[in-house]
C-alpha positions in Angstrom: 61.8 261.9 -209.7 58.3 262.6 -208.2 57.3 266.2 -208.3 54.1 267.6 -206.7 54.2 271.3 -207.8 55.6 273.2 -210.7 57.6 276.5 -210.3 59.6 275.0 -207.5 63.3 274.1 -207.2 62.3 270.4 -207.1 60.5 270.7 -210.4 63.6 272.3 -212.0 65.7 269.5 -210.7 63.2 267.0 -212.1 63.4 268.8 -215.5 67.2 268.5 -215.4 67.0 264.8 -214.6 64.4 264.4 -217.4 66.9 266.0 -219.8 69.5 263.5 -218.6 67.2 260.5 -219.4 65.6 260.0 -216.0 61.8 259.8 -215.5 59.7 262.7 -214.1 56.5 261.9 -212.3 53.7 264.4 -211.8 50.2 263.6 -210.6 50.6 259.9 -211.2 51.8 260.4 -214.8 55.4 259.6 -215.7 57.4 261.2 -218.4 60.7 260.1 -220.0 62.6 260.1 -223.3 63.4 256.8 -224.9 66.5 256.0 -226.9 64.4 256.2 -230.1 63.7 259.8 -229.4 60.0 259.4 -228.4 58.6 261.2 -225.4 56.9 258.7 -223.3 53.8 259.5 -221.2 52.7 256.7 -218.9 49.6 257.0 -216.8 48.9 254.9 -213.8 45.5 253.1 -214.0 43.0 254.6 -211.6 41.5 251.1 -211.2 42.8 247.8 -210.1 44.0 245.6 -213.0 40.9 243.3 -212.9 38.6 246.4 -213.0 40.3 248.2 -215.8 38.4 248.3 -219.1 38.4 250.4 -222.3 36.2 253.1 -220.8 38.3 253.5 -217.7 41.5 253.3 -219.8 40.2 256.1 -222.0 39.5 258.3 -218.9 43.1 257.7 -217.7 44.4 258.6 -221.2 42.4 261.9 -221.0 43.9 262.6 -217.6 47.4 262.0 -218.9 46.8 264.3 -221.8 45.5 267.0 -219.5 48.5 266.7 -217.2 50.8 266.9 -220.2 49.0 269.9 -221.6 49.1 271.6 -218.2 52.9 271.1 -217.9 53.4 272.4 -221.5 51.3 275.5 -220.8 52.8 276.3 -217.4 56.4 275.5 -218.0 58.1 277.0 -221.1 61.2 274.8 -220.3 59.2 271.6 -220.3 57.4 272.7 -223.5 60.7 273.3 -225.2 62.0 269.9 -224.2 59.1 267.9 -225.5 58.5 269.9 -228.7 59.2 268.0 -231.8 59.4 264.6 -230.1 56.8 261.9 -231.1 54.6 261.1 -228.1 53.9 257.6 -226.9 51.2 257.0 -224.3 50.9 253.9 -222.1 48.8 252.7 -219.2 50.3 250.9 -216.3 49.3 249.6 -212.9 51.4 249.8 -209.7 50.7 248.4 -206.3 53.4 250.5 -204.7 56.0 247.8 -205.0 55.7 246.4 -208.5 54.4 247.8 -211.7 53.0 246.2 -214.9 52.4 247.6 -218.4 48.7 247.2 -219.2 48.7 248.6 -222.7 49.5 251.4 -225.1 47.3 253.9 -226.8 47.0 254.2 -230.5 44.7 256.7 -232.0 43.1 257.2 -228.6 42.2 253.5 -228.2 43.9 251.1 -225.8 45.9 248.2 -227.2 46.1 245.8 -224.3 49.5 244.3 -223.6 47.8 240.9 -222.9 44.5 239.7 -224.1 41.7 240.6 -221.7 39.1 238.1 -220.5 35.5 239.2 -221.0 
């Protein structure tokens, strides 16, 4: 469920759906729990696939971390839900119709899903 503001009824519904296993999207960052117990944080690339590189991916990761920290600090319910779960960060691209996983972040560095051409 896409949510634009916190402290609204829509946000509360989004949190309830998140608890039920559905994704919550806030500021182009999606959150969900996977069956292995991890809390997934997927950020949409701010660049087209062909223009995404390590520097831009790192900036997108920073944005995802900032959004996550904002929600944790502003919503005690959200903070309680994610506390104690390992976090998994990924980068994706969506053209509005289809989406593709570009990579995952390990120790703050992007691990590309597919080998990138130079």
